[in-house]
C-alpha positions in Angstrom: 48.1 -61.5 82.8 51.8 -60.5 82.1 54.8 -62.9 82.3 56.1 -61.1 85.4 52.9 -61.2 87.3 52.6 -65.0 87.1 55.6 -65.7 89.5 54.1 -63.2 91.9 50.9 -65.3 92.0 53.0 -68.4 92.6 55.0 -66.6 95.3 51.8 -65.6 97.1 50.6 -69.2 97.0 54.0 -70.4 98.4 53.5 -68.0 101.3 50.2 -69.5 102.1 51.6 -73.1 102.0 54.7 -72.1 104.1 52.4 -70.5 106.6 50.1 -73.5 107.0 53.0 -76.1 107.1 55.2 -74.1 109.4 52.4 -73.4 111.9 51.5 -77.0 111.8 55.1 -78.1 112.3 55.5 -75.7 115.3 52.3 -77.0 116.9 53.3 -80.6 116.6 56.9 -79.9 117.9 55.5 -78.3 121.0 53.2 -81.2 121.7 55.7 -84.0 121.0 58.5 -84.6 123.6 60.1 -87.6 121.8 60.9 -85.8 118.6 64.1 -87.4 117.2 64.8 -85.4 114.1 65.3 -81.7 113.7 65.6 -79.7 110.5 67.0 -76.3 110.5 64.7 -73.6 109.0 65.9 -72.3 105.6 67.5 -68.8 106.2 65.3 -66.0 104.9 66.8 -62.8 103.5 66.1 -59.7 105.6 64.0 -56.9 104.3 66.8 -55.4 102.3 67.6 -58.8 100.7 70.8 -59.6 102.6 71.8 -62.7 104.6 70.5 -63.7 108.0 71.8 -61.5 110.8 74.7 -63.2 112.8 74.6 -63.4 116.6 77.2 -62.2 119.1 79.1 -65.5 118.8 79.1 -65.4 115.0 76.5 -68.1 114.6 73.5 -67.4 112.4 70.3 -66.7 114.5 67.4 -68.6 113.0 64.4 -66.3 112.4 61.0 -67.1 113.9 58.0 -68.1 111.7 56.6 -64.6 112.0 59.8 -63.0 110.9 60.0 -65.3 107.9 56.5 -64.5 106.8 57.1 -60.8 107.3 60.2 -60.9 105.2 58.6 -62.8 102.4 55.6 -60.4 102.3 57.9 -57.4 102.1 59.8 -58.9 99.3 56.5 -59.6 97.3 55.5 -56.0 97.8 58.9 -54.9 96.5 58.6 -57.1 93.4 55.0 -55.9 92.6 56.2 -52.3 92.8 58.9 -53.1 90.3 56.4 -54.7 87.9 54.2 -51.7 88.0 57.1 -49.4 87.2 58.1 -51.6 84.2 54.5 -51.5 82.9 54.4 -47.7 83.1 57.7 -47.4 81.3 56.6 -49.7 78.5 53.4 -47.8 78.0 55.2 -44.5 77.9 57.6 -45.8 75.3 54.8 -47.2 73.1 52.3 -44.4 73.1 54.6 -41.5 73.6 54.5 -38.7 76.2 52.6 -36.2 73.9 49.9 -38.8 73.1 49.4 -39.6 76.7 49.0 -35.9 77.6 46.5 -35.5 74.8 44.5 -38.5 75.8 44.5 -37.5 79.4 43.3 -34.0 78.5 40.4 -35.4 76.3 39.3 -37.9 78.9 39.2 -35.3 81.7 37.9 -32.3 80.0 35.7 -33.9 77.3 34.5 -32.2 74.2 30.8 -31.2 74.2 29.6 -32.5 70.9 25.8 -33.2 70.8 24.9 -36.8 70.0 22.0 -35.5 68.0 21.4 -38.8 66.3 21.4 -40.5 69.7 19.1 -38.1 71.4 17.6 -34.7 71.7 19.5 -33.3 74.6 22.6 -35.4 74.7 25.2 -32.7 75.1 28.5 -34.6 75.0 30.1 -37.9 74.1 33.4 -39.2 75.3 36.2 -39.0 72.8 37.6 -42.2 71.3 40.4 -43.8 73.3 44.0 -43.3 72.2 45.0 -46.1 69.7 47.6 -48.4 71.1 49.4 -51.5 69.8 48.6 -55.0 70.9 50.0 -55.8 74.3 49.2 -52.4 75.9 46.4 -52.1 78.4 42.8 -52.0 77.0 41.4 -48.5 76.4 38.5 -47.2 78.6 35.0 -48.2 77.5 33.5 -45.5 75.3 30.1 -44.2 76.4 27.6 -42.7 74.0 24.8 -41.6 76.3 26.3 -41.5 79.8 28.8 -38.9 80.7 31.7 -38.7 83.1 32.9 -36.2 85.7 34.0 -32.9 84.2 31.7 -33.1 81.1 28.5 -31.1 80.7 25.4 -33.0 82.0 27.4 -35.7 83.7 25.5 -38.8 84.7 23.3 -41.4 83.0 20.6 -40.0 80.8 19.6 -43.1 79.0 16.2 -42.9 80.7 15.2 -39.8 78.7 12.5 -39.9 76.0 14.5 -39.0 72.8 17.9 -40.3 74.0 17.7 -44.0 73.5 19.0 -46.8 75.7 22.3 -47.4 74.0 25.3 -46.8 76.3 28.3 -48.1 74.4 29.9 -47.2 71.0 32.1 -50.3 70.6 33.3 -49.5 67.1 34.5 -46.0 68.0 38.1 -44.9 67.1 40.1 -41.9 67.9 38.7 -39.8 65.0 35.4 -41.5 64.0 32.4 -42.8 65.9 30.3 -44.8 63.4 26.6 -45.1 63.6 24.1 -47.6 62.0 20.3 -47.5 62.3 17.6 -49.9 61.0 13.9 -49.6 61.6 11.3 -51.9 60.1 7.6 -52.1 61.0 4.4 -53.9 60.4 1.3 -51.7 60.9 -2.3 -52.9 61.0 -4.9 -50.1 60.6 -8.2 -51.4 61.8 -10.0 -49.3 59.1 -8.3 -51.7 56.6 -7.8 -49.3 53.7 -7.8 -51.1 50.4 -4.9 -49.1 49.1 -2.8 -49.8 52.3 -2.1 -46.1 52.6 -2.1 -44.3 55.9 -2.2 -40.5 56.4 -1.7 -37.9 59.1 1.6 -39.4 60.4 5.3 -39.0 60.2 6.0 -42.5 61.5 3.5 -44.9 60.1 2.8 -44.9 56.3 1.5 -48.3 55.1 -0.9 -50.9 56.5 -0.8 -54.7 56.5 2.8 -54.7 55.1 6.3 -55.0 56.3 8.1 -51.7 55.4 11.6 -50.5 56.0 11.1 -47.1 57.8 14.7 -46.2 58.1 18.1 -47.5 57.1 20.9 -45.1 58.0 24.7 -45.2 58.0 27.1 -42.5 59.2 28.7 -41.1 62.3 30.6 -38.4 64.1 34.0 -37.2 62.9 36.5 -35.2 65.1 40.1 -34.2 64.2 41.6 -31.7 66.6 38.8 -29.3 67.3 37.2 -29.7 63.8 34.0 -31.7 64.0 31.3 -33.0 61.7 28.4 -35.5 61.4 26.8 -37.3 58.5 23.9 -39.7 58.7 22.3 -41.0 55.5 18.6 -41.5 55.3 17.0 -44.2 53.2 13.8 -46.2 53.5 10.4 -44.5 53.7 11.7 -41.6 55.8 13.7 -40.5 52.8 10.5 -39.7 50.8 7.9 -39.0 53.5 9.8 -36.3 55.4 10.7 -34.1 52.4 7.1 -34.2 51.2 6.1 -31.9 54.1 8.4 -29.1 52.9 6.7 -26.6 50.5 9.7 -24.2 50.3 11.4 -26.2 47.5 8.9 -24.8 44.9 10.5 -21.3 45.2 13.3 -20.9 42.7 15.4 -23.4 40.8 17.6 -26.4 41.6 16.2 -29.7 42.9 16.5 -29.1 46.7 14.4 -32.1 47.6 16.6 -34.4 45.5 19.8 -32.8 47.0 18.8 -33.4 50.6 16.3 -36.2 50.9 18.9 -38.9 51.5 20.5 -37.3 54.5 18.9 -36.7 57.8 21.9 -34.9 59.4 24.9 -33.4 57.6 26.9 -30.7 59.2 30.5 -29.5 60.0 31.8 -27.2 62.6 34.4 -26.3 65.2 34.8 -26.6 69.0 36.4 -24.0 71.3 37.5 -24.7 74.9 35.4 -21.9 76.3 33.7 -22.5 79.7 32.4 -26.1 79.3 32.4 -26.0 75.5 31.5 -23.8 72.6 30.5 -25.3 69.2 29.6 -23.7 65.9 28.0 -26.0 63.3 26.4 -25.4 59.8 24.3 -27.7 57.7 21.3 -29.9 58.4 20.8 -30.7 62.0 17.9 -32.1 64.0 15.5 -29.6 65.6 13.8 -31.5 68.4 10.9 -29.1 68.8 8.3 -31.4 70.2 10.7 -33.4 72.5 10.7 -36.7 70.5 13.7 -37.7 68.5 13.7 -37.9 64.7 14.5 -41.6 65.1 12.0 -44.0 66.6 14.7 -46.1 68.4 15.4 -43.2 70.7 11.8 -42.7 71.8 9.4 -44.2 74.3 6.7 -44.7 71.7 6.6 -45.3 68.0 3.7 -42.9 67.1 4.1 -39.6 69.1 1.3 -37.2 69.6 0.6 -34.2 67.4 2.7 -31.8 69.3 5.7 -33.8 68.2 4.6 -35.4 64.9 3.4 -32.1 63.4 6.4 -30.0 64.3 9.9 -29.9 62.6 12.3 -32.8 62.6 15.2 -30.9 61.0 16.5 -27.4 60.4 18.8 -26.2 57.6 21.2 -23.5 58.7 23.6 -22.6 61.5 23.6 -23.2 65.2 25.8 -22.2 68.2 26.0 -24.4 71.3 27.4 -22.8 74.4 27.8 -24.7 77.7 28.4 -22.0 80.3 28.1 -24.5 83.1 28.0 -28.3 83.4 24.2 -28.1 83.8 23.2 -25.6 81.1 23.3 -25.4 77.3 22.2 -22.3 75.3 21.8 -23.0 71.5 20.7 -20.2 69.1 19.6 -21.1 65.5 19.8 -19.1 62.3 17.9 -21.2 59.8 16.0 -21.1 56.5 12.7 -21.8 58.1 10.3 -24.2 59.7 11.6 -27.7 58.6 12.5 -26.2 55.2 15.4 -26.8 52.8 14.9 -23.3 51.4 13.5 -19.9 52.5 9.8 -19.8 51.6 9.6 -16.0 51.4 11.6 -12.9 52.3 12.7 -13.7 55.9 14.7 -16.5 57.4 13.8 -18.2 60.7 15.4 -17.5 64.1 15.2 -19.6 67.2 17.0 -21.6 69.8 17.0 -24.0 72.6 17.8 -23.7 76.3 18.5 -27.0 78.0 18.9 -27.3 81.8 19.6 -30.4 83.8 20.0 -29.4 87.5 19.9 -33.0 88.8 20.3 -36.5 87.2 16.5 -37.0 87.5 15.3 -33.7 85.9 15.5 -32.5 82.3 14.1 -29.1 81.3 14.1 -27.8 77.7 12.8 -24.6 76.2 12.5 -24.3 72.4 11.5 -21.1 70.6 11.0 -20.1 67.0 10.1 -16.8 65.3 10.4 -14.4 62.4 10.3 -16.9 59.6 7.7 -16.4 56.7 6.9 -20.1 56.1 3.9 -20.1 53.8 4.8 -20.0 50.1 3.0 -17.2 48.3 2.1 -15.4 51.6 4.9 -12.8 52.0 4.7 -10.9 55.3 3.0 -13.7 57.2 5.3 -14.6 60.1 5.3 -17.4 62.6 6.1 -17.7 66.3 6.2 -20.9 68.3 7.1 -21.9 71.8 7.7 -25.5 72.8 8.5 -26.4 76.5 9.1 -29.8 78.0 10.0 -31.4 81.3 11.2 -34.9 81.9 11.3 -36.3 85.5 12.6 -39.6 86.8 10.5 -40.2 89.9 11.7 -43.7 90.9 14.9 -45.6 90.5 15.4 -49.0 92.2 17.7 -51.1 90.0 17.5 -54.2 92.1 13.7 -54.4 92.1 11.4 -55.9 89.5 9.9 -52.4 88.8 13.2 -50.6 88.6 12.4 -47.2 87.1 9.5 -44.8 86.5 9.6 -41.5 84.6 7.2 -39.1 82.9 7.3 -36.3 80.4 5.1 -33.2 79.9 5.2 -31.0 76.8 3.2 -27.9 76.0 3.2 -26.0 72.7 1.7 -22.7 71.7 2.2 -20.8 68.4 0.5 -18.7 65.8 0.9 -16.9 62.5 0.2 -13.1 62.0 0.3 -10.5 59.3 0.4 -11.2 55.6 -1.2 -8.1 54.2 -5.0 -7.5 53.7 -7.5 -10.3 53.8 -7.8 -12.3 50.7 -9.4 -15.4 49.3 -12.2 -17.2 51.1 -12.4 -19.8 53.7 -14.9 -22.1 55.4 -14.9 -21.5 59.2 -16.2 -25.1 59.7 -13.6 -26.7 57.4 -16.2 -29.2 56.2 -16.6 -28.3 52.5 -13.4 -28.5 50.5 -15.0 -27.0 47.4 -15.4 -23.6 49.1 -11.7 -22.7 49.1 -10.5 -20.8 46.1 -7.0 -22.4 46.5 -5.5 -25.3 48.4 -3.9 -22.8 50.9 -5.3 -19.5 52.0 -2.6 -16.8 51.4 -4.3 -13.7 52.8 -3.7 -11.9 56.1 -4.2 -13.7 59.4 -4.4 -12.9 63.1 -2.8 -14.6 66.0 -5.6 -14.5 68.5 -9.0 -13.3 67.0 -10.7 -13.7 63.7 -11.6 -10.1 62.7 -11.4 -7.6 59.8 -11.7 -10.5 57.4 -8.6 -12.2 58.8 -9.1 -15.7 60.2 -7.5 -16.8 63.5 -4.4 -18.8 62.9 -3.0 -20.4 66.1 -1.9 -23.7 67.6 -2.2 -25.0 71.2 -1.3 -28.5 72.1 0.1 -30.8 74.8 1.2 -34.3 75.4 2.2 -36.4 78.4 3.8 -39.9 78.7 4.5 -42.2 81.6 7.1 -45.0 81.3 7.8 -48.0 83.5 10.9 -50.2 83.3 11.1 -53.7 84.6 13.8 -56.3 85.3 16.9 -54.1 84.9 15.4 -52.3 81.9 14.8 -55.5 80.0 11.1 -54.5 79.5 9.3 -51.2 79.5 5.7 -50.1 79.2 4.7 -46.6 78.2 1.2 -44.9 78.4 0.4 -41.5 77.1 -1.2 -39.2 74.5 -2.1 -35.7 73.8 -4.2 -33.1 72.1 -4.0 -30.5 69.3 -6.2 -27.4 68.9 -5.6 -26.0 65.4 -8.3 -23.6 64.0 -6.1 -22.9 61.0 -4.5 -26.2 60.0 -1.2 -24.6 59.6 0.5 -27.4 61.5 -1.9 -30.1 60.3 -0.2 -32.7 58.1 -1.7 -33.0 54.6 -2.9 -36.6 53.9 -1.2 -37.9 50.7 -4.5 -38.1 48.8 -3.7 -39.0 45.2 0.0 -38.4 46.0 -0.5 -34.9 47.3 2.4 -33.1 49.0 2.8 -29.8 50.8 3.8 -28.3 47.4 0.8 -29.5 45.4 -1.9 -29.3 48.1 -5.2 -31.1 47.5 -8.7 -30.0 46.7 -10.0 -32.8 48.9 -8.4 -31.5 52.1 -7.7 -27.8 52.1 -5.2 -26.1 54.4 -6.9 -22.7 54.4 -6.6 -20.4 57.4 -9.8 -21.0 59.3 -10.1 -24.6 58.3 -10.4 -26.3 61.7 -8.6 -29.4 62.9 -9.1 -30.5 66.5 -7.5 -33.8 67.3 -6.5 -36.1 70.3 -4.8 -39.4 70.7 -3.5 -42.1 73.1 -1.1 -45.0 72.9 0.1 -48.0 74.9 3.6 -49.3 74.1 5.5 -52.4 75.2 9.2 -52.7 74.6 11.5 -55.7 74.9 15.2 -54.7 75.0 17.5 -57.8 75.3 20.5 -55.7 74.2 21.4 -52.0 74.3 21.5 -52.1 70.5 18.0 -53.4 69.7 14.4 -52.8 70.7 11.4 -55.0 69.8 8.3 -52.8 70.1 4.5 -53.5 70.1 2.2 -50.6 70.2 -1.5 -49.8 69.8 -2.8 -46.2 69.4 -6.1 -44.5 68.9 -6.5 -41.1 67.2 -9.5 -38.9 66.7 -10.3 -35.8 64.5 -13.3 -33.6 64.5 -13.2 -33.5 60.7 -12.8 -36.5 58.4 -9.0 -37.0 58.2 -7.8 -40.6 58.6 -7.9 -43.2 55.8 -11.0 -45.3 55.6 -11.7 -48.7 54.0 -12.1 -47.1 50.6 -8.6 -45.7 50.7 -7.2 -42.3 49.6 -5.9 -43.4 46.1 -8.0 -43.1 42.9 -9.0 -46.3 41.1 -6.9 -47.5 38.3 -6.8 -50.3 35.8 -4.6 -52.5 38.0 -6.0 -51.3 41.3 -5.7 -48.1 43.3 -3.0 -45.8 41.9 -2.2 -42.1 41.7 -3.1 -40.5 38.4 -0.3 -37.9 38.5 -2.6 -34.9 39.1 -3.0 -34.4 42.8 -4.1 -30.7 42.4 -7.3 -31.8 40.5 -10.4 -33.6 41.3 -10.4 -37.1 40.0 -13.2 -38.6 38.0 -15.1 -41.7 39.3 -12.9 -43.9 37.1 -9.7 -42.3 38.5 -8.9 -40.1 35.5 -8.0 -36.4 36.2 -10.9 -34.0 35.8 -8.7 -31.0 34.7 -10.2 -28.9 37.5 -9.6 -28.4 41.2 -9.4 -25.9 44.1 -13.0 -24.7 44.2 -14.0 -25.7 40.7 -16.1 -28.7 41.7 -18.9 -28.0 39.3 -16.5 -27.6 36.4 -14.9 -30.9 37.4 -18.3 -32.7 37.5 -19.2 -31.5 34.1 -15.8 -32.5 32.7 -16.1 -36.0 34.0 -19.6 -36.4 32.7 -18.8 -35.0 29.3 -15.8 -37.2 28.9 -17.7 -40.3 29.9 -15.5 -40.8 32.9 -18.4 -41.0 35.4 -19.3 -44.7 35.0 -22.9 -43.6 34.2 -23.1 -41.3 37.2 -23.9 -37.6 37.3 -23.3 -34.6 39.5 -20.9 -35.2 42.5 -21.2 -39.0 41.9 -19.1 -38.4 38.7 -16.2 -37.4 41.0 -14.0 -39.8 42.9 -13.9 -39.0 46.6 -11.3 -40.3 49.1 -12.6 -42.3 52.1 -11.7 -40.1 55.1 -12.8 -41.0 58.7 -12.8 -39.2 62.0 -10.9 -42.0 63.9 -8.1 -44.4 63.5 -6.8 -47.4 65.5 -3.4 -48.8 64.5 -1.2 -51.6 66.0 2.5 -51.5 65.2 5.2 -54.2 65.5 8.7 -52.7 65.0 12.2 -54.0 65.1 14.7 -51.2 65.7 18.5 -51.5 65.7 21.1 -48.9 66.6 24.9 -49.2 67.2 
């Protein structure tokens, strides 16, 4: 409260006191005939602040009670007007006319810069408030997920899967909006693998241990119309995400090392065209599969296969055009399908169309094509379509059950071309020794297996329902999905003996025609006492028609000090854990090598070989603590 406004409060109080006392005095005077004393009322200035108006005989005419009150109220209004004028003049002198114009322009028009770290479809964030010295009025609250009138996608979108429930960015400044993320989890796999290693996931990696999934620091920078974003990536994400990119084996320089500690890193420019036009180049999130890269932003911890097996990031260039407040069109020119490099001769092309016609409906269409994404298979191209709808069907903030929403996602894709048929493959996908290499590199067909070319396509879906309670303090999510993949080209490789997408594994081939049909379901409970934290408890079940998930025996060869990788993931391991020297279809040679070297522990034949324990089902419970501000 300012120094000037305090007397005004006192003056208002005086008016109330005068009103009560004067009215009381008038009433008692009219009812008392023996009144012996009389006190003249104090003259009250007229509306213009002059003296009481004289009568015809020159004597002062005493104003009535109503006139006194009216005059005092008018004078209070006059003083309040003067105070407001003084405040406006002081603010103009402090901040400056040019700065006020700039701040006003930013707050009204907004700058559509995607809050990619905050959510998949967040199209704009409010600019930071104009800095002002102490004593000036507080700046407007900065919103990260909600938007204001005049911006694209105005309204509150914190209910979306992939957007997160954070609404404020309290540390934001004029030029920089910082971001911090921490995600730690404790997983219990009820198969209880003895090496604590989980496979087939991009979110859960170790069992019966506390692990730091993600620790990230960065934020958004904006100076004039130049913009950029950097978000570091440490924790398990920093090594588990890059392992799924086989493109880095082509050519020189350590691309995995160059990029693995950043999840987003790009710079660009904004033009005031329609409702915004942005051009950015670098590493940006892809959001094919609806879910965000970051678990804090999502409704569940372990998403279904349509999300978990599709790209988290792209490396290249994007254009974001907002022709209307409800529509975004975003083309991509990228190296490939979640790849740091170009795997073969063609880059990838794609894009997103995002449409939000009402505050309760979100529609997104993602498409990808052209890219030749299988190393060693030039001419084999990929196309993929990913479409999602999110609908808020119920919103009653004052009730116990205050919100209900659901999402539906469908994916379809395939690979085609690649020259003549080559190599061999097992149509049932049950015998790893039948493949001549870890990955089939011959020609493939999109729809039918013919002319020696196997069918290589992908069809999947997922659906989730979420219920919020007690003003979004709690939430429950139910959902799951299915993946039909006759060629395993989108099936994640389990990290058997430390295998990656570059090395492959003789124990789980990724040949075209090696089938992988899977389905899953989860139930998730969230406790959100603050917009900056989520406590999550989740249990999920997943099934595969071929052995895929880690069993009790683990997926790591034995070692002198316990299960440990032997450094040769491309080879069969002997029963004692030592490399056999052979792999990729050379099972008999590997058996003989293990027996001849005495590494079979007295066994012969296939018993001389170590085999990972793979199961057809998995049930995992996850406790996670996730922070974002």
